[in-house]
Wavefront OBJ file of the C-alpha trace (Angstrom):
o trace
v 29.610 92.503 118.840
v 29.107 93.969 122.302
v 31.717 95.862 124.243
v 31.802 93.077 126.791
v 32.994 90.605 124.191
v 35.147 92.808 121.986
v 38.849 92.040 122.220
v 41.795 93.969 120.818
v 45.225 92.365 120.544
v 48.178 94.069 122.195
v 51.398 92.526 120.880
v 54.766 93.423 122.346
v 57.631 93.416 119.863
v 60.654 92.749 122.058
v 63.070 94.078 124.600
v 66.591 95.404 124.439
v 67.995 93.147 127.142
v 68.520 89.524 127.973
v 65.509 87.825 129.472
v 67.361 84.775 130.765
v 67.945 86.060 134.298
v 65.138 85.251 136.712
v 65.680 88.375 138.834
v 63.895 90.923 136.669
v 61.005 92.963 137.995
v 58.488 94.867 135.876
v 55.553 96.761 137.305
v 53.617 96.182 134.088
v 54.654 93.794 131.345
v 54.419 94.890 128.585
v 54.447 98.573 129.578
v 53.147 101.486 127.498
v 55.765 103.382 125.488
v 54.830 106.682 123.856
v 57.450 107.703 121.274
v 58.247 111.186 119.995
v 58.286 111.993 116.313
v 61.939 112.571 115.488
v 61.710 116.122 114.227
v 64.018 118.991 115.067
v 62.723 120.892 118.087
v 60.475 118.117 119.413
v 60.884 118.422 123.181
v 57.854 116.405 124.233
v 59.643 113.657 126.216
v 57.960 114.874 129.413
v 54.562 114.526 127.719
v 55.392 110.988 126.631
v 56.446 110.091 130.184
v 53.220 111.507 131.618
v 51.223 109.569 129.016
v 52.874 106.290 129.983
v 52.263 106.852 133.685
v 48.613 107.805 133.206
v 47.907 104.882 130.888
v 49.556 102.480 133.321
v 47.158 103.767 135.978
v 44.178 102.988 133.776
v 43.450 106.395 132.252
v 42.825 107.297 128.622
v 40.674 106.015 125.776
v 41.532 102.851 123.926
v 41.349 99.088 124.163
v 44.968 98.505 125.250
v 47.374 100.210 127.606
v 49.435 101.330 124.600
v 46.373 102.733 122.844
v 45.490 104.708 125.956
v 49.004 106.101 126.227
v 48.902 107.165 122.587
v 45.521 108.820 123.145
v 46.774 110.761 126.175
v 49.961 111.775 124.356
v 47.800 113.292 121.617
v 45.806 115.253 124.209
v 48.973 116.603 125.803
v 50.588 117.595 122.508
v 47.401 119.405 121.482
v 47.634 121.490 124.650
v 51.395 121.923 125.187
v 52.783 121.504 121.680
v 56.158 119.909 120.991
v 58.499 122.900 120.755
v 58.727 123.778 124.429
v 60.258 121.621 127.127
v 58.456 121.154 130.432
v 57.884 119.064 133.510
v 56.159 115.695 133.762
v 54.213 116.689 136.874
v 52.828 119.746 135.057
v 51.571 117.503 132.260
v 50.061 115.006 134.722
v 48.276 117.674 136.731
v 46.882 119.398 133.639
v 45.571 116.194 132.067
v 43.958 114.901 135.259
v 41.935 118.110 135.635
v 41.120 118.434 131.923
v 38.023 117.354 130.016
v 40.116 114.574 128.480
v 39.947 112.691 131.772
v 36.640 110.902 131.373
v 37.388 108.517 134.252
v 37.170 111.092 137.012
v 36.535 108.434 139.687
v 39.853 106.730 139.007
v 41.715 107.407 142.264
v 45.150 107.982 140.693
v 45.465 111.689 141.200
v 48.375 112.416 143.557
v 51.499 113.890 141.985
v 54.710 114.102 144.030
v 58.103 115.467 142.976
v 61.208 114.280 144.844
v 64.556 115.874 144.044
v 65.632 119.036 142.232
v 64.169 120.989 139.348
v 66.329 124.074 139.720
v 69.259 124.099 139.985
v 69.816 120.842 138.088
v 71.645 119.111 140.904
v 71.664 115.317 141.313
v 68.941 113.884 143.525
v 70.648 113.803 146.923
v 69.110 110.594 148.215
v 71.560 107.770 148.975
v 68.629 105.310 148.887
v 67.094 106.751 145.725
v 67.429 103.594 143.617
v 65.799 101.587 146.402
v 63.024 104.151 146.776
v 62.261 104.040 143.039
v 62.019 100.257 143.274
v 59.625 100.447 146.197
v 57.490 103.138 144.576
v 57.046 100.786 141.617
v 56.275 97.834 143.873
v 53.525 99.806 145.559
v 50.573 101.100 143.585
v 52.582 104.067 142.242
v 53.983 104.989 138.833
v 57.315 106.774 138.431
v 58.789 109.190 135.907
v 62.524 109.966 135.945
v 64.044 113.314 135.003
v 67.727 113.229 134.026
v 70.469 115.730 133.129
v 74.089 115.392 131.977
v 77.116 116.403 134.039
v 79.503 119.024 132.646
v 83.168 119.100 133.674
v 83.920 122.189 135.727
v 80.312 123.376 135.755
v 78.295 123.973 138.901
v 75.191 122.324 137.464
v 74.491 119.862 134.671
v 73.165 120.537 131.205
v 70.136 119.492 129.207
v 67.241 117.459 130.402
v 65.237 114.381 129.455
v 62.282 112.445 130.902
v 61.877 108.658 130.862
v 59.416 106.290 132.506
v 60.581 103.846 135.176
v 59.087 100.342 135.111
v 61.383 98.016 137.002
v 64.791 96.694 137.953
v 66.462 93.343 138.475
v 65.870 92.781 142.172
v 63.270 90.078 141.645
v 59.512 90.123 142.165
v 59.709 90.791 145.881
v 56.997 92.990 147.402
v 59.697 95.460 148.489
v 63.453 95.955 148.198
v 65.679 96.727 151.164
v 68.804 97.768 149.249
v 69.555 99.785 146.136
v 69.036 97.812 142.897
v 71.948 97.830 140.463
v 69.861 98.585 137.355
v 66.749 100.453 136.302
v 64.391 99.417 133.479
v 62.608 102.141 131.518
v 60.690 103.098 128.423
v 62.064 106.094 126.550
v 60.418 108.294 123.929
v 63.839 108.790 122.272
v 65.166 105.235 122.230
v 63.676 101.891 121.221
v 66.993 100.118 120.713
v 66.087 96.451 120.382
v 62.564 96.963 121.718
v 60.444 99.149 123.940
v 62.249 98.450 127.232
v 65.795 99.534 128.004
v 67.921 98.600 130.992
v 70.611 100.842 132.484
v 73.125 100.277 135.243
v 73.293 102.626 138.211
v 76.665 104.048 139.202
v 77.437 103.974 142.897
v 75.869 106.878 144.746
v 79.233 108.235 145.908
v 81.958 109.079 143.375
v 79.721 108.283 140.386
v 80.549 108.408 136.669
v 84.257 107.615 137.134
v 84.921 107.790 133.370
v 83.215 111.128 132.765
v 82.141 114.437 134.223
v 80.772 114.511 137.738
v 78.318 116.854 139.451
v 78.680 115.188 142.843
v 76.952 112.309 144.573
v 73.770 111.028 142.985
v 72.202 108.298 140.847
v 73.968 108.308 137.468
v 72.894 105.722 134.890
v 74.676 104.178 131.884
v 72.381 105.912 129.387
v 75.369 106.977 127.254
v 79.120 107.454 127.611
v 78.763 110.583 129.762
v 76.389 109.069 132.304
v 73.435 111.378 133.025
v 72.078 111.585 136.542
v 68.565 111.561 137.983
v 67.757 115.050 139.188
v 64.199 114.304 140.290
v 61.420 111.731 140.118
v 57.682 112.240 139.733
v 55.188 109.797 141.213
v 51.549 109.195 140.347
v 49.677 107.530 143.193
v 46.117 106.858 144.317
v 44.429 108.911 147.005
v 44.158 106.685 150.051
v 44.509 107.667 153.671
v 43.226 106.778 157.113
v 41.222 109.968 157.537
v 38.407 108.545 155.464
v 38.780 111.120 152.721
v 39.485 110.450 149.075
v 39.144 107.273 147.079
v 40.577 103.931 148.103
v 42.212 101.137 146.173
v 42.954 97.525 147.001
v 45.490 95.023 145.678
v 44.635 91.439 144.941
v 46.769 88.457 143.896
v 45.685 85.123 142.488
v 48.442 82.536 141.973
v 47.402 79.359 140.133
v 49.878 76.444 139.977
v 49.043 73.990 137.210
v 50.441 70.661 136.036
v 51.670 69.817 132.520
v 50.768 66.105 132.215
v 51.346 65.354 128.534
v 54.369 63.364 127.368
v 54.627 65.922 124.558
v 56.354 69.107 125.803
v 54.074 72.152 125.750
v 55.117 75.117 123.612
v 52.562 77.689 124.823
v 50.456 78.608 127.829
v 47.156 80.462 127.579
v 44.679 81.774 130.123
v 42.004 84.356 130.724
v 42.197 86.182 134.040
v 40.028 88.942 135.419
v 37.599 90.212 137.990
v 34.139 91.811 138.268
v 35.080 95.508 138.157
v 37.284 97.789 136.069
v 40.968 96.996 136.493
v 43.106 100.033 137.299
v 46.471 98.340 136.796
v 47.691 94.785 136.371
v 50.723 92.534 136.149
v 50.597 88.883 135.168
v 53.606 86.588 134.975
v 54.705 82.960 135.118
v 57.636 81.240 136.805
v 58.687 79.085 133.855
v 60.882 81.582 132.026
v 61.079 85.312 131.559
v 59.446 86.842 128.564
v 56.677 89.148 127.458
v 53.161 87.831 126.858
v 50.667 88.977 124.287
v 47.698 90.461 126.131
v 44.208 91.149 124.856
v 42.165 93.486 127.046
v 38.416 93.136 127.287
v 36.582 96.412 126.813
v 35.728 97.580 129.454
v 38.840 96.150 131.063
v 37.472 93.419 133.324
v 39.360 90.454 131.849
v 42.696 89.845 130.142
v 43.478 87.127 127.603
v 47.137 86.214 128.093
v 49.247 84.138 125.698
v 52.810 83.005 126.443
v 55.142 81.528 123.812
v 57.547 79.001 125.342
v 58.742 77.415 122.121
v 62.322 78.420 123.026
v 62.023 76.524 126.309
v 59.278 73.923 126.090
v 57.526 72.677 129.230
v 58.153 68.948 129.808
v 55.816 66.394 131.323
v 55.284 66.458 135.112
v 56.197 70.139 135.355
v 54.287 72.503 137.625
v 53.964 76.055 136.257
v 52.776 78.929 138.441
v 50.737 81.823 137.023
v 50.607 84.892 139.261
v 48.350 87.844 138.517
v 48.257 91.039 140.561
v 45.396 93.490 140.062
v 44.880 96.989 141.454
v 41.154 97.593 141.934
v 38.675 99.967 143.537
v 37.612 98.424 146.864
v 37.074 94.906 145.504
v 38.784 91.575 145.808
v 38.054 88.747 143.389
v 40.018 86.904 140.717
v 38.827 84.375 138.177
v 40.886 82.157 135.872
v 39.297 80.395 132.926
v 40.350 78.612 129.748
v 43.729 77.810 131.287
v 45.516 75.402 128.963
v 48.792 74.399 127.372
v 49.183 74.022 123.632
v 51.497 71.645 121.798
v 53.211 71.281 118.404
v 50.511 68.759 117.432
v 47.147 67.720 118.912
v 47.499 65.786 122.168
v 44.999 63.163 123.271
v 43.546 63.438 126.776
v 45.253 66.741 127.486
v 44.826 67.899 131.072
v 41.714 69.979 131.733
v 42.337 72.816 134.173
v 39.036 74.071 135.580
v 37.597 77.542 135.507
v 37.927 78.951 138.992
v 36.790 82.080 140.778
v 37.323 83.266 144.314
v 36.105 86.316 146.194
v 36.600 87.535 149.743
v 34.141 89.896 151.417
v 35.420 91.682 154.521
v 33.078 93.190 157.073
v 32.814 96.959 156.790
v 33.515 98.900 159.995
v 32.995 102.612 159.261
v 33.981 103.589 162.807
v 37.487 102.235 162.227
v 38.619 105.512 160.668
v 38.450 107.045 164.152
v 41.209 104.789 165.462
v 44.696 106.227 165.732
v 47.189 104.578 163.308
v 44.526 102.261 161.936
v 45.706 100.197 158.988
v 44.549 97.468 156.659
v 46.146 94.112 156.009
v 46.053 90.977 153.906
v 44.148 87.709 154.061
v 46.096 84.776 152.604
v 44.464 81.533 151.479
v 45.531 78.227 149.960
v 43.672 75.240 148.487
v 44.054 72.326 146.085
v 42.040 71.864 142.895
v 41.071 68.224 142.392
v 39.594 66.122 139.598
v 38.015 63.149 141.449
v 37.498 61.264 138.166
v 41.238 60.629 137.814
v 43.411 58.062 139.532
v 44.268 59.099 143.118
v 47.865 59.998 142.265
v 46.672 62.233 139.400
v 43.682 63.935 141.014
v 45.406 67.138 142.097
v 45.397 69.157 138.866
v 46.093 72.548 140.416
v 47.134 74.391 143.549
v 46.030 77.915 144.345
v 47.146 80.714 146.634
v 45.669 84.172 146.994
v 46.245 87.481 148.704
v 43.275 89.700 149.559
v 43.874 93.236 150.764
v 41.308 94.639 153.169
v 40.981 98.359 153.829
v 41.403 100.271 157.077
v 37.590 100.517 157.187
v 37.173 96.723 157.099
v 37.509 94.277 159.937
v 40.749 92.255 160.058
v 38.895 89.510 161.929
v 35.782 88.749 159.873
v 35.807 87.630 156.232
v 33.855 85.343 153.928
v 35.690 83.383 151.219
v 33.506 82.396 148.260
v 34.654 79.740 145.781
v 33.067 78.710 142.508
v 34.204 76.839 139.433
v 33.577 74.105 136.919
v 31.236 71.236 137.755
v 33.025 67.923 138.311
v 35.994 69.384 140.161
v 36.581 69.790 143.870
v 38.421 72.058 146.289
v 40.299 70.460 149.172
v 42.771 71.404 151.890
v 41.525 74.971 152.378
v 43.674 77.065 154.703
v 43.397 80.763 155.591
v 45.882 83.044 157.320
v 46.787 86.707 157.755
v 49.680 89.028 156.944
v 50.195 92.704 157.677
v 52.552 93.000 154.690
v 52.073 92.335 150.993
v 53.520 88.967 149.909
v 55.415 88.424 146.690
v 54.967 85.136 144.827
v 57.805 83.321 146.577
v 56.679 84.431 150.046
v 53.074 83.582 149.193
v 53.962 79.987 148.341
v 56.159 79.669 151.445
v 53.457 81.039 153.738
v 52.349 78.506 156.363
v 50.964 80.552 159.283
v 47.402 79.294 158.932
v 44.735 80.462 161.380
v 41.775 78.607 159.854
v 41.658 75.183 158.215
v 38.691 73.592 156.472
v 38.617 69.813 156.431
v 35.628 69.339 154.135
v 35.778 68.824 150.372
v 33.874 71.405 148.325
v 32.296 70.471 145.006
v 32.636 73.186 142.359
v 29.078 73.042 141.117
v 26.060 75.306 141.270
v 26.222 78.365 143.512
v 29.398 79.665 145.122
v 30.459 77.911 148.304
v 31.167 80.100 151.327
v 33.779 79.687 154.051
v 33.329 81.963 157.051
v 36.514 83.246 158.691
v 36.044 84.353 162.304
v 39.174 85.530 164.107
v 37.438 87.448 166.883
v 39.996 88.724 169.371
v 42.963 87.326 167.421
v 43.781 90.389 165.290
v 43.179 93.522 167.361
v 43.350 96.922 165.739
v 46.627 98.904 166.069
v 47.546 100.283 169.493
v 45.288 97.662 171.080
v 42.334 100.018 170.734
v 38.771 98.900 170.219
v 35.560 100.507 169.016
v 31.904 99.791 169.583
v 30.438 97.692 166.813
v 33.708 96.199 165.601
v 32.479 92.612 165.979
v 28.785 93.160 165.455
v 26.990 90.489 163.479
v 25.590 91.347 160.040
v 21.864 91.387 159.576
v 20.400 88.293 157.890
v 20.668 88.376 154.115
v 23.281 91.123 154.067
v 26.949 91.083 153.257
v 29.315 90.772 156.218
l 1 2 3 4 5 6 7 8 9 10 11 12 13 14 15 16 17 18 19 20 21 22 23 24 25 26 27 28 29 30 31 32 33 34 35 36 37 38 39 40 41 42 43 44 45 46 47 48 49 50 51 52 53 54 55 56 57 58 59 60 61 62 63 64 65 66 67 68 69 70 71 72 73 74 75 76 77 78 79 80 81 82 83 84 85 86 87 88 89 90 91 92 93 94 95 96 97 98 99 100 101 102 103 104 105 106 107 108 109 110 111 112 113 114 115 116 117 118 119 120 121 122 123 124 125 126 127 128 129 130 131 132 133 134 135 136 137 138 139 140 141 142 143 144 145 146 147 148 149 150 151 152 153 154 155 156 157 158 159 160 161 162 163 164 165 166 167 168 169 170 171 172 173 174 175 176 177 178 179 180 181 182 183 184 185 186 187 188 189 190 191 192 193 194 195 196 197 198 199 200 201 202 203 204 205 206 207 208 209 210 211 212 213 214 215 216 217 218 219 220 221 222 223 224 225 226 227 228 229 230 231 232 233 234 235 236 237 238 239 240 241 242 243 244 245 246 247 248 249 250 251 252 253 254 255 256 257 258 259 260 261 262 263 264 265 266 267 268 269 270 271 272 273 274 275 276 277 278 279 280 281 282 283 284 285 286 287 288 289 290 291 292 293 294 295 296 297 298 299 300 301 302 303 304 305 306 307 308 309 310 311 312 313 314 315 316 317 318 319 320 321 322 323 324 325 326 327 328 329 330 331 332 333 334 335 336 337 338 339 340 341 342 343 344 345 346 347 348 349 350 351 352 353 354 355 356 357 358 359 360 361 362 363 364 365 366 367 368 369 370 371 372 373 374 375 376 377 378 379 380 381 382 383 384 385 386 387 388 389 390 391 392 393 394 395 396 397 398 399 400 401 402 403 404 405 406 407 408 409 410 411 412 413 414 415 416 417 418 419 420 421 422 423 424 425 426 427 428 429 430 431 432 433 434 435 436 437 438 439 440 441 442 443 444 445 446 447 448 449 450 451 452 453 454 455 456 457 458 459 460 461 462 463 464 465 466 467 468 469 470 471 472 473 474 475 476 477 478 479 480 481 482 483 484 485 486 487 488 489 490 491 492 493 494 495
C-alpha cells in the first residue's frame, strides 16, 4: 500500500456541550487535544497547548492531527520534562527551531504574546474576547494562559495553559463584538469529551461571586473564575515586503440535493487539493456535530463521514458542505464520492459528480513595490447539471468558491479551470470579487458578479478554462500602477 493511498481513521469521541445551537464556531473540528498524565508534579500543560497549536498548523509526524499533536508533545516532554512549569511561546519557539521540525518550509513560525506574564495581572484588553475570535478566524492558532484571583492580593495565583478553538458567534469570517463564550481543549479536563465551553464574565466588574483582580476576561472554568493573563498566537509569515513564506486560503462550498423518499442517515465525501494541506475545517449546514475524518498521507485529501441518524435528512432537502483549506500559494478544491447513505439500499439514489476547480492568478512580482499593496478574493458560482434527468430534476448541485490571491498576483487577471465526471454539465457560471474573506452565509448571498458565462460546459476530458479579464476595474491600492501589471502571458505559459 502506497503512502498516497494509505488512510488512518481519526474518530472523535464527543464534546462536553450541547451541539443543538447553530451559532458555534470551531477553527478545526475535531481539534487536537494533548492530555497530561495525571501524576503529582506534572506541570506540562504549556507543552500540551503548544503541541495542539503546532499540530493544528500542520506540523509533527503522524497520519492524523491528533497523532501529530501526540508526537510533538513527546518531543517537548523529552526536552523540557514535566516537573517544571513554563510558557507556551517558549515551547513553540524551541520546537520550531529543533531537529524535530522536519517540515521547515511550513510557514507557521511567528509567535506573539499579548498580555502579561509578570506580574500575573489580567489581560487589559476590553476587546480581548473579540480579538481571540478574530485570531482564530484568520490563519492563526491561539493558546490561553490563565491564573486565579486571590481576595486581597495584588496579583493572582497559579497558572494554567489551554488551547482556544472557537466560540459561539457563528461561522462568520470575523466578529465585531466580544463573544460570550470560549471553546477550548484542556490537558487537565476532558469532561464529557475533548472540547469544553466556558462563559466569559463581563470585562468590567468580573467574577461577581468570587475574588477579583480587576478588569479582564474571567471565564467560568471553576467556581473562582480564573482570568486570561495572556494569549500566545502562532501565525504564518506573510507580509507585503516580499520576504518570508506566503499562505493562501481557499473555500469550496458544494450544495447537494437529497432526492430519495427514504430519509438519509449519513453524508460522506472526499475533499482535497493538489498540495499539502496546512490546516483545514470542513462542516455542513444540516446540524452541528463532529465528523470522523481520515487523512490521506501525505495530507492532500480528507475522507469525511457525518452521522445524521439523530436528525435524518428528508427528501427534497438541500445540504451545503463547506470546506476551508489553508495552503501554500495554491488554490484548488476537489470533491469526489459525495453521497448520502440510508438505513437500507435505495434504488436510483442520486449521483453527485466528482468535481474539481482551480484558479490561476497572474503573477506580478513588481507588485511588492507598491505602497499598501494587498491581495483579495475571487468569488465564483455555478450549477452542476445532469442532462439525462427530467428538466425539473437536472440541477443536482450548486457550487460556490472563494479563491484568495496574493499581493504579488494580479487582482484583474485569473483563469478558472473546471473538470469533473463525464455526463454532467456546468451552467450559469458567474465570477466576482471581494476584498474581504466571505463566510458561508455571505458567500451564498454574494451577487456582485463582474463576469458571466452563458455557455454550458461538459465535464468530460480535459479541464475547461474560463478567462477572467477585469483590466482597469480593480486598480491596486492608492490608485497606483506599475509597468507590466497587465502584460499578456507568453503562449503556453500560465497566466
